mmCIF file of the N, C-alpha and C atoms, coordinates in Angstrom:
data_MODEL
# 
_entry.id   MODEL 
# 
loop_
_atom_site.group_PDB 
_atom_site.id 
_atom_site.type_symbol 
_atom_site.label_atom_id 
_atom_site.label_alt_id 
_atom_site.label_comp_id 
_atom_site.label_asym_id 
_atom_site.label_entity_id 
_atom_site.label_seq_id 
_atom_site.pdbx_PDB_ins_code 
_atom_site.Cartn_x 
_atom_site.Cartn_y 
_atom_site.Cartn_z 
_atom_site.occupancy 
_atom_site.B_iso_or_equiv 
_atom_site.pdbx_formal_charge 
_atom_site.auth_seq_id 
_atom_site.auth_comp_id 
_atom_site.auth_asym_id 
_atom_site.auth_atom_id 
_atom_site.pdbx_PDB_model_num 
ATOM 1   N N  . MET A 1 1  ? 117.208 129.025 115.060 1.00 0.00 ? 1  MET A N  1 
ATOM 2   C CA . MET A 1 1  ? 117.434 127.586 114.328 1.00 0.00 ? 1  MET A CA 1 
ATOM 3   C C  . MET A 1 1  ? 116.661 127.551 113.161 1.00 0.00 ? 1  MET A C  1 
ATOM 4   N N  . SER A 1 2  ? 117.089 127.225 112.103 1.00 0.00 ? 2  SER A N  1 
ATOM 5   C CA . SER A 1 2  ? 116.401 126.976 110.842 1.00 0.00 ? 2  SER A CA 1 
ATOM 6   C C  . SER A 1 2  ? 115.896 125.440 110.716 1.00 0.00 ? 2  SER A C  1 
ATOM 7   N N  . ALA A 1 3  ? 114.835 125.214 110.046 1.00 0.00 ? 3  ALA A N  1 
ATOM 8   C CA . ALA A 1 3  ? 114.348 123.873 109.796 1.00 0.00 ? 3  ALA A CA 1 
ATOM 9   C C  . ALA A 1 3  ? 115.103 123.194 108.848 1.00 0.00 ? 3  ALA A C  1 
ATOM 10  N N  . THR A 1 4  ? 116.102 122.523 108.977 1.00 0.00 ? 4  THR A N  1 
ATOM 11  C CA . THR A 1 4  ? 117.110 122.010 108.005 1.00 0.00 ? 4  THR A CA 1 
ATOM 12  C C  . THR A 1 4  ? 116.915 120.306 107.825 1.00 0.00 ? 4  THR A C  1 
ATOM 13  N N  . VAL A 1 5  ? 116.405 119.853 109.141 1.00 0.00 ? 5  VAL A N  1 
ATOM 14  C CA . VAL A 1 5  ? 116.036 118.408 109.198 1.00 0.00 ? 5  VAL A CA 1 
ATOM 15  C C  . VAL A 1 5  ? 114.688 118.194 109.172 1.00 0.00 ? 5  VAL A C  1 
ATOM 16  N N  . THR A 1 6  ? 114.284 117.173 108.430 1.00 0.00 ? 6  THR A N  1 
ATOM 17  C CA . THR A 1 6  ? 112.744 116.678 108.612 1.00 0.00 ? 6  THR A CA 1 
ATOM 18  C C  . THR A 1 6  ? 112.563 115.665 109.648 1.00 0.00 ? 6  THR A C  1 
ATOM 19  N N  . VAL A 1 7  ? 111.318 115.445 109.780 1.00 0.00 ? 7  VAL A N  1 
ATOM 20  C CA . VAL A 1 7  ? 110.983 114.470 110.865 1.00 0.00 ? 7  VAL A CA 1 
ATOM 21  C C  . VAL A 1 7  ? 111.320 113.222 110.323 1.00 0.00 ? 7  VAL A C  1 
ATOM 22  N N  . GLU A 1 8  ? 111.040 112.843 109.066 1.00 0.00 ? 8  GLU A N  1 
ATOM 23  C CA . GLU A 1 8  ? 111.649 111.542 108.480 1.00 0.00 ? 8  GLU A CA 1 
ATOM 24  C C  . GLU A 1 8  ? 113.086 111.337 108.610 1.00 0.00 ? 8  GLU A C  1 
ATOM 25  N N  . GLU A 1 9  ? 113.954 112.367 108.459 1.00 0.00 ? 9  GLU A N  1 
ATOM 26  C CA . GLU A 1 9  ? 115.425 112.169 108.601 1.00 0.00 ? 9  GLU A CA 1 
ATOM 27  C C  . GLU A 1 9  ? 115.816 111.975 109.994 1.00 0.00 ? 9  GLU A C  1 
ATOM 28  N N  . TRP A 1 10 ? 115.041 112.548 110.980 1.00 0.00 ? 10 TRP A N  1 
ATOM 29  C CA . TRP A 1 10 ? 115.406 112.307 112.438 1.00 0.00 ? 10 TRP A CA 1 
ATOM 30  C C  . TRP A 1 10 ? 115.068 110.998 112.847 1.00 0.00 ? 10 TRP A C  1 
ATOM 31  N N  . VAL A 1 11 ? 113.719 110.603 112.506 1.00 0.00 ? 11 VAL A N  1 
ATOM 32  C CA . VAL A 1 11 ? 113.408 109.124 112.896 1.00 0.00 ? 11 VAL A CA 1 
ATOM 33  C C  . VAL A 1 11 ? 114.221 108.199 112.340 1.00 0.00 ? 11 VAL A C  1 
ATOM 34  N N  . ALA A 1 12 ? 114.882 108.536 110.917 1.00 0.00 ? 12 ALA A N  1 
ATOM 35  C CA . ALA A 1 12 ? 115.816 107.446 110.401 1.00 0.00 ? 12 ALA A CA 1 
ATOM 36  C C  . ALA A 1 12 ? 117.183 107.340 111.385 1.00 0.00 ? 12 ALA A C  1 
ATOM 37  N N  . ARG A 1 13 ? 117.462 108.540 111.772 1.00 0.00 ? 13 ARG A N  1 
ATOM 38  C CA . ARG A 1 13 ? 118.575 108.308 112.669 1.00 0.00 ? 13 ARG A CA 1 
ATOM 39  C C  . ARG A 1 13 ? 118.447 107.638 113.880 1.00 0.00 ? 13 ARG A C  1 
ATOM 40  N N  . PHE A 1 14 ? 117.398 107.981 114.408 1.00 0.00 ? 14 PHE A N  1 
ATOM 41  C CA . PHE A 1 14 ? 116.953 107.239 115.734 1.00 0.00 ? 14 PHE A CA 1 
ATOM 42  C C  . PHE A 1 14 ? 116.704 105.586 115.411 1.00 0.00 ? 14 PHE A C  1 
ATOM 43  N N  . ARG A 1 15 ? 116.422 105.246 114.212 1.00 0.00 ? 15 ARG A N  1 
ATOM 44  C CA . ARG A 1 15 ? 116.254 103.833 113.937 1.00 0.00 ? 15 ARG A CA 1 
ATOM 45  C C  . ARG A 1 15 ? 117.588 103.368 113.595 1.00 0.00 ? 15 ARG A C  1 
ATOM 46  N N  . ALA A 1 16 ? 118.362 104.109 113.085 1.00 0.00 ? 16 ALA A N  1 
ATOM 47  C CA . ALA A 1 16 ? 119.720 103.614 112.729 1.00 0.00 ? 16 ALA A CA 1 
ATOM 48  C C  . ALA A 1 16 ? 120.683 103.467 113.912 1.00 0.00 ? 16 ALA A C  1 
ATOM 49  N N  . ILE A 1 17 ? 120.273 103.988 115.106 1.00 0.00 ? 17 ILE A N  1 
ATOM 50  C CA . ILE A 1 17 ? 120.870 103.605 116.472 1.00 0.00 ? 17 ILE A CA 1 
ATOM 51  C C  . ILE A 1 17 ? 120.195 102.715 117.117 1.00 0.00 ? 17 ILE A C  1 
ATOM 52  N N  . GLY A 1 18 ? 119.150 102.120 116.596 1.00 0.00 ? 18 GLY A N  1 
ATOM 53  C CA . GLY A 1 18 ? 118.331 100.726 117.267 1.00 0.00 ? 18 GLY A CA 1 
ATOM 54  C C  . GLY A 1 18 ? 117.143 101.271 117.988 1.00 0.00 ? 18 GLY A C  1 
ATOM 55  N N  . LEU A 1 19 ? 116.794 102.724 117.947 1.00 0.00 ? 19 LEU A N  1 
ATOM 56  C CA . LEU A 1 19 ? 115.518 102.974 118.578 1.00 0.00 ? 19 LEU A CA 1 
ATOM 57  C C  . LEU A 1 19 ? 114.091 102.356 117.871 1.00 0.00 ? 19 LEU A C  1 
ATOM 58  N N  . ASP A 1 20 ? 113.282 101.848 118.528 1.00 0.00 ? 20 ASP A N  1 
ATOM 59  C CA . ASP A 1 20 ? 112.044 101.392 117.999 1.00 0.00 ? 20 ASP A CA 1 
ATOM 60  C C  . ASP A 1 20 ? 111.089 102.557 118.475 1.00 0.00 ? 20 ASP A C  1 
ATOM 61  N N  . ASP A 1 21 ? 109.601 102.238 118.042 1.00 0.00 ? 21 ASP A N  1 
ATOM 62  C CA . ASP A 1 21 ? 108.625 103.198 118.391 1.00 0.00 ? 21 ASP A CA 1 
ATOM 63  C C  . ASP A 1 21 ? 108.673 103.449 119.854 1.00 0.00 ? 21 ASP A C  1 
ATOM 64  N N  . ALA A 1 22 ? 108.668 102.194 120.841 1.00 0.00 ? 22 ALA A N  1 
ATOM 65  C CA . ALA A 1 22 ? 108.379 102.323 122.111 1.00 0.00 ? 22 ALA A CA 1 
ATOM 66  C C  . ALA A 1 22 ? 109.625 103.273 122.490 1.00 0.00 ? 22 ALA A C  1 
ATOM 67  N N  . ALA A 1 23 ? 111.009 103.208 122.221 1.00 0.00 ? 23 ALA A N  1 
ATOM 68  C CA . ALA A 1 23 ? 111.979 103.900 122.670 1.00 0.00 ? 23 ALA A CA 1 
ATOM 69  C C  . ALA A 1 23 ? 111.915 105.292 122.276 1.00 0.00 ? 23 ALA A C  1 
ATOM 70  N N  . MET A 1 24 ? 111.311 105.526 121.078 1.00 0.00 ? 24 MET A N  1 
ATOM 71  C CA . MET A 1 24 ? 111.214 106.954 120.691 1.00 0.00 ? 24 MET A CA 1 
ATOM 72  C C  . MET A 1 24 ? 110.003 107.723 121.359 1.00 0.00 ? 24 MET A C  1 
ATOM 73  N N  . GLU A 1 25 ? 108.943 106.989 121.875 1.00 0.00 ? 25 GLU A N  1 
ATOM 74  C CA . GLU A 1 25 ? 108.008 107.537 122.730 1.00 0.00 ? 25 GLU A CA 1 
ATOM 75  C C  . GLU A 1 25 ? 108.566 107.750 124.091 1.00 0.00 ? 25 GLU A C  1 
ATOM 76  N N  . GLU A 1 26 ? 109.507 106.881 124.492 1.00 0.00 ? 26 GLU A N  1 
ATOM 77  C CA . GLU A 1 26 ? 110.032 107.049 125.959 1.00 0.00 ? 26 GLU A CA 1 
ATOM 78  C C  . GLU A 1 26 ? 111.037 108.410 125.813 1.00 0.00 ? 26 GLU A C  1 
ATOM 79  N N  . TRP A 1 27 ? 111.670 108.572 124.688 1.00 0.00 ? 27 TRP A N  1 
ATOM 80  C CA . TRP A 1 27 ? 112.486 109.693 124.538 1.00 0.00 ? 27 TRP A CA 1 
ATOM 81  C C  . TRP A 1 27 ? 111.664 111.045 124.642 1.00 0.00 ? 27 TRP A C  1 
ATOM 82  N N  . HIS A 1 28 ? 110.493 110.904 124.015 1.00 0.00 ? 28 HIS A N  1 
ATOM 83  C CA . HIS A 1 28 ? 109.661 112.149 123.922 1.00 0.00 ? 28 HIS A CA 1 
ATOM 84  C C  . HIS A 1 28 ? 109.271 112.225 125.368 1.00 0.00 ? 28 HIS A C  1 
ATOM 85  N N  . ARG A 1 29 ? 108.918 111.158 126.071 1.00 0.00 ? 29 ARG A N  1 
ATOM 86  C CA . ARG A 1 29 ? 108.390 111.466 127.585 1.00 0.00 ? 29 ARG A CA 1 
ATOM 87  C C  . ARG A 1 29 ? 109.185 112.132 128.277 1.00 0.00 ? 29 ARG A C  1 
ATOM 88  N N  . LEU A 1 30 ? 110.739 111.780 128.326 1.00 0.00 ? 30 LEU A N  1 
ATOM 89  C CA . LEU A 1 30 ? 111.615 112.123 128.975 1.00 0.00 ? 30 LEU A CA 1 
ATOM 90  C C  . LEU A 1 30 ? 111.902 113.604 128.577 1.00 0.00 ? 30 LEU A C  1 
ATOM 91  N N  . PHE A 1 31 ? 112.037 113.952 127.239 1.00 0.00 ? 31 PHE A N  1 
ATOM 92  C CA . PHE A 1 31 ? 112.256 115.390 127.018 1.00 0.00 ? 31 PHE A CA 1 
ATOM 93  C C  . PHE A 1 31 ? 111.009 116.335 127.520 1.00 0.00 ? 31 PHE A C  1 
ATOM 94  N N  . GLU A 1 32 ? 109.730 115.864 127.481 1.00 0.00 ? 32 GLU A N  1 
ATOM 95  C CA . GLU A 1 32 ? 108.619 116.601 127.967 1.00 0.00 ? 32 GLU A CA 1 
ATOM 96  C C  . GLU A 1 32 ? 108.770 116.843 129.513 1.00 0.00 ? 32 GLU A C  1 
ATOM 97  N N  . ARG A 1 33 ? 109.241 115.782 130.101 1.00 0.00 ? 33 ARG A N  1 
ATOM 98  C CA . ARG A 1 33 ? 109.107 115.761 131.532 1.00 0.00 ? 33 ARG A CA 1 
ATOM 99  C C  . ARG A 1 33 ? 110.384 116.762 131.930 1.00 0.00 ? 33 ARG A C  1 
ATOM 100 N N  . GLU A 1 34 ? 111.605 116.683 131.322 1.00 0.00 ? 34 GLU A N  1 
ATOM 101 C CA . GLU A 1 34 ? 112.655 117.486 131.901 1.00 0.00 ? 34 GLU A CA 1 
ATOM 102 C C  . GLU A 1 34 ? 112.759 118.761 131.252 1.00 0.00 ? 34 GLU A C  1 
ATOM 103 N N  . ASN A 1 35 ? 112.253 119.067 130.206 1.00 0.00 ? 35 ASN A N  1 
ATOM 104 C CA . ASN A 1 35 ? 112.588 120.210 129.505 1.00 0.00 ? 35 ASN A CA 1 
ATOM 105 C C  . ASN A 1 35 ? 111.330 120.704 128.494 1.00 0.00 ? 35 ASN A C  1 
ATOM 106 N N  . PRO A 1 36 ? 109.853 120.867 128.974 1.00 0.00 ? 36 PRO A N  1 
ATOM 107 C CA . PRO A 1 36 ? 108.700 121.055 128.255 1.00 0.00 ? 36 PRO A CA 1 
ATOM 108 C C  . PRO A 1 36 ? 108.974 122.079 127.241 1.00 0.00 ? 36 PRO A C  1 
ATOM 109 N N  . ALA A 1 37 ? 109.663 123.031 127.580 1.00 0.00 ? 37 ALA A N  1 
ATOM 110 C CA . ALA A 1 37 ? 109.762 124.262 126.682 1.00 0.00 ? 37 ALA A CA 1 
ATOM 111 C C  . ALA A 1 37 ? 110.863 123.984 125.634 1.00 0.00 ? 37 ALA A C  1 
ATOM 112 N N  . GLY A 1 38 ? 111.637 123.334 125.917 1.00 0.00 ? 38 GLY A N  1 
ATOM 113 C CA . GLY A 1 38 ? 112.697 122.653 125.047 1.00 0.00 ? 38 GLY A CA 1 
ATOM 114 C C  . GLY A 1 38 ? 112.089 121.794 123.821 1.00 0.00 ? 38 GLY A C  1 
ATOM 115 N N  . HIS A 1 39 ? 111.251 120.820 124.641 1.00 0.00 ? 39 HIS A N  1 
ATOM 116 C CA . HIS A 1 39 ? 110.592 120.019 123.809 1.00 0.00 ? 39 HIS A CA 1 
ATOM 117 C C  . HIS A 1 39 ? 109.584 120.591 122.760 1.00 0.00 ? 39 HIS A C  1 
ATOM 118 N N  . GLN A 1 40 ? 108.949 121.582 123.090 1.00 0.00 ? 40 GLN A N  1 
ATOM 119 C CA . GLN A 1 40 ? 107.991 122.372 122.224 1.00 0.00 ? 40 GLN A CA 1 
ATOM 120 C C  . GLN A 1 40 ? 108.906 123.203 121.103 1.00 0.00 ? 40 GLN A C  1 
ATOM 121 N N  . SER A 1 41 ? 110.094 123.637 121.509 1.00 0.00 ? 41 SER A N  1 
ATOM 122 C CA . SER A 1 41 ? 110.819 124.217 120.585 1.00 0.00 ? 41 SER A CA 1 
ATOM 123 C C  . SER A 1 41 ? 111.355 123.346 119.553 1.00 0.00 ? 41 SER A C  1 
ATOM 124 N N  . PHE A 1 42 ? 111.825 122.187 120.096 1.00 0.00 ? 42 PHE A N  1 
ATOM 125 C CA . PHE A 1 42 ? 112.368 121.174 118.959 1.00 0.00 ? 42 PHE A CA 1 
ATOM 126 C C  . PHE A 1 42 ? 111.282 120.939 118.113 1.00 0.00 ? 42 PHE A C  1 
ATOM 127 N N  . LEU A 1 43 ? 109.995 120.447 118.634 1.00 0.00 ? 43 LEU A N  1 
ATOM 128 C CA . LEU A 1 43 ? 109.013 119.976 117.637 1.00 0.00 ? 43 LEU A CA 1 
ATOM 129 C C  . LEU A 1 43 ? 108.640 121.036 116.561 1.00 0.00 ? 43 LEU A C  1 
ATOM 130 N N  . GLU A 1 44 ? 108.871 122.221 117.113 1.00 0.00 ? 44 GLU A N  1 
ATOM 131 C CA . GLU A 1 44 ? 108.547 123.590 115.961 1.00 0.00 ? 44 GLU A CA 1 
ATOM 132 C C  . GLU A 1 44 ? 109.731 123.812 115.088 1.00 0.00 ? 44 GLU A C  1 
ATOM 133 N N  . TRP A 1 45 ? 110.914 123.518 115.501 1.00 0.00 ? 45 TRP A N  1 
ATOM 134 C CA . TRP A 1 45 ? 112.173 123.463 114.707 1.00 0.00 ? 45 TRP A CA 1 
ATOM 135 C C  . TRP A 1 45 ? 111.997 122.384 113.591 1.00 0.00 ? 45 TRP A C  1 
ATOM 136 N N  . LEU A 1 46 ? 111.283 121.195 113.989 1.00 0.00 ? 46 LEU A N  1 
ATOM 137 C CA . LEU A 1 46 ? 111.343 120.164 113.051 1.00 0.00 ? 46 LEU A CA 1 
ATOM 138 C C  . LEU A 1 46 ? 109.965 120.683 111.932 1.00 0.00 ? 46 LEU A C  1 
ATOM 139 N N  . GLY A 1 47 ? 109.518 121.760 112.275 1.00 0.00 ? 47 GLY A N  1 
ATOM 140 C CA . GLY A 1 47 ? 108.610 122.171 111.329 1.00 0.00 ? 47 GLY A CA 1 
ATOM 141 C C  . GLY A 1 47 ? 107.096 121.345 111.489 1.00 0.00 ? 47 GLY A C  1 
ATOM 142 N N  . LEU A 1 48 ? 106.671 120.797 112.471 1.00 0.00 ? 48 LEU A N  1 
ATOM 143 C CA . LEU A 1 48 ? 105.700 120.043 112.694 1.00 0.00 ? 48 LEU A CA 1 
ATOM 144 C C  . LEU A 1 48 ? 104.356 121.326 112.976 1.00 0.00 ? 48 LEU A C  1 
ATOM 145 N N  . PRO A 1 49 ? 103.146 120.811 112.451 1.00 0.00 ? 49 PRO A N  1 
ATOM 146 C CA . PRO A 1 49 ? 102.149 121.870 112.515 1.00 0.00 ? 49 PRO A CA 1 
ATOM 147 C C  . PRO A 1 49 ? 101.658 121.714 114.022 1.00 0.00 ? 49 PRO A C  1 
ATOM 148 N N  . ALA A 1 50 ? 101.104 122.793 114.559 1.00 0.00 ? 50 ALA A N  1 
ATOM 149 C CA . ALA A 1 50 ? 100.559 122.893 115.975 1.00 0.00 ? 50 ALA A CA 1 
ATOM 150 C C  . ALA A 1 50 ? 99.870  121.710 116.343 1.00 0.00 ? 50 ALA A C  1 
ATOM 151 N N  . GLU A 1 51 ? 98.885  121.038 115.428 1.00 0.00 ? 51 GLU A N  1 
ATOM 152 C CA . GLU A 1 51 ? 97.977  120.076 116.037 1.00 0.00 ? 51 GLU A CA 1 
ATOM 153 C C  . GLU A 1 51 ? 98.827  118.852 116.194 1.00 0.00 ? 51 GLU A C  1 
ATOM 154 N N  . ARG A 1 52 ? 99.897  118.586 115.471 1.00 0.00 ? 52 ARG A N  1 
ATOM 155 C CA . ARG A 1 52 ? 100.685 117.337 115.691 1.00 0.00 ? 52 ARG A CA 1 
ATOM 156 C C  . ARG A 1 52 ? 101.539 117.503 116.920 1.00 0.00 ? 52 ARG A C  1 
ATOM 157 N N  . ILE A 1 53 ? 102.118 118.659 117.195 1.00 0.00 ? 53 ILE A N  1 
ATOM 158 C CA . ILE A 1 53 ? 102.802 118.944 118.465 1.00 0.00 ? 53 ILE A CA 1 
ATOM 159 C C  . ILE A 1 53 ? 102.091 118.857 119.549 1.00 0.00 ? 53 ILE A C  1 
ATOM 160 N N  . SER A 1 54 ? 100.859 119.306 119.328 1.00 0.00 ? 54 SER A N  1 
ATOM 161 C CA . SER A 1 54 ? 99.876  119.018 120.617 1.00 0.00 ? 54 SER A CA 1 
ATOM 162 C C  . SER A 1 54 ? 99.601  117.628 120.931 1.00 0.00 ? 54 SER A C  1 
ATOM 163 N N  . VAL A 1 55 ? 99.573  116.806 119.838 1.00 0.00 ? 55 VAL A N  1 
ATOM 164 C CA . VAL A 1 55 ? 99.132  115.383 119.940 1.00 0.00 ? 55 VAL A CA 1 
ATOM 165 C C  . VAL A 1 55 ? 100.445 114.586 120.689 1.00 0.00 ? 55 VAL A C  1 
ATOM 166 N N  . ILE A 1 56 ? 101.710 115.032 120.046 1.00 0.00 ? 56 ILE A N  1 
ATOM 167 C CA . ILE A 1 56 ? 102.853 114.384 120.693 1.00 0.00 ? 56 ILE A CA 1 
ATOM 168 C C  . ILE A 1 56 ? 103.082 114.872 122.113 1.00 0.00 ? 56 ILE A C  1 
ATOM 169 N N  . ARG A 1 57 ? 102.803 116.115 122.432 1.00 0.00 ? 57 ARG A N  1 
ATOM 170 C CA . ARG A 1 57 ? 103.104 116.568 123.811 1.00 0.00 ? 57 ARG A CA 1 
ATOM 171 C C  . ARG A 1 57 ? 102.045 115.787 124.778 1.00 0.00 ? 57 ARG A C  1 
ATOM 172 N N  . ALA A 1 58 ? 100.841 115.752 124.308 1.00 0.00 ? 58 ALA A N  1 
ATOM 173 C CA . ALA A 1 58 ? 99.769  115.200 125.283 1.00 0.00 ? 58 ALA A CA 1 
ATOM 174 C C  . ALA A 1 58 ? 100.166 113.648 125.495 1.00 0.00 ? 58 ALA A C  1 
ATOM 175 N N  . LYS A 1 59 ? 100.624 112.946 124.182 1.00 0.00 ? 59 LYS A N  1 
ATOM 176 C CA . LYS A 1 59 ? 101.024 111.494 124.720 1.00 0.00 ? 59 LYS A CA 1 
ATOM 177 C C  . LYS A 1 59 ? 102.266 111.358 125.558 1.00 0.00 ? 59 LYS A C  1 
ATOM 178 N N  . SER A 1 60 ? 103.048 112.535 125.566 1.00 0.00 ? 60 SER A N  1 
ATOM 179 C CA . SER A 1 60 ? 104.483 112.447 126.167 1.00 0.00 ? 60 SER A CA 1 
ATOM 180 C C  . SER A 1 60 ? 104.084 112.850 127.759 1.00 0.00 ? 60 SER A C  1 
ATOM 181 N N  . ALA A 1 61 ? 103.007 113.350 127.998 1.00 0.00 ? 61 ALA A N  1 
ATOM 182 C CA . ALA A 1 61 ? 102.830 114.052 129.392 1.00 0.00 ? 61 ALA A CA 1 
ATOM 183 C C  . ALA A 1 61 ? 102.567 112.751 130.431 1.00 0.00 ? 61 ALA A C  1 
# 
């Protein structure tokens, strides 16, 4: 996969369908619980730095 979508674009799409911060956090928790490797891969695909990925995944555990 190539990084063709920014985090800001992804968040804008979530907001456009009505997700607020709490819903997005729940989405991350579900993703982490059901597919931790896929969650890691997705966050890397978005181009996030390793430190930010670690924070997101820790909050999602």
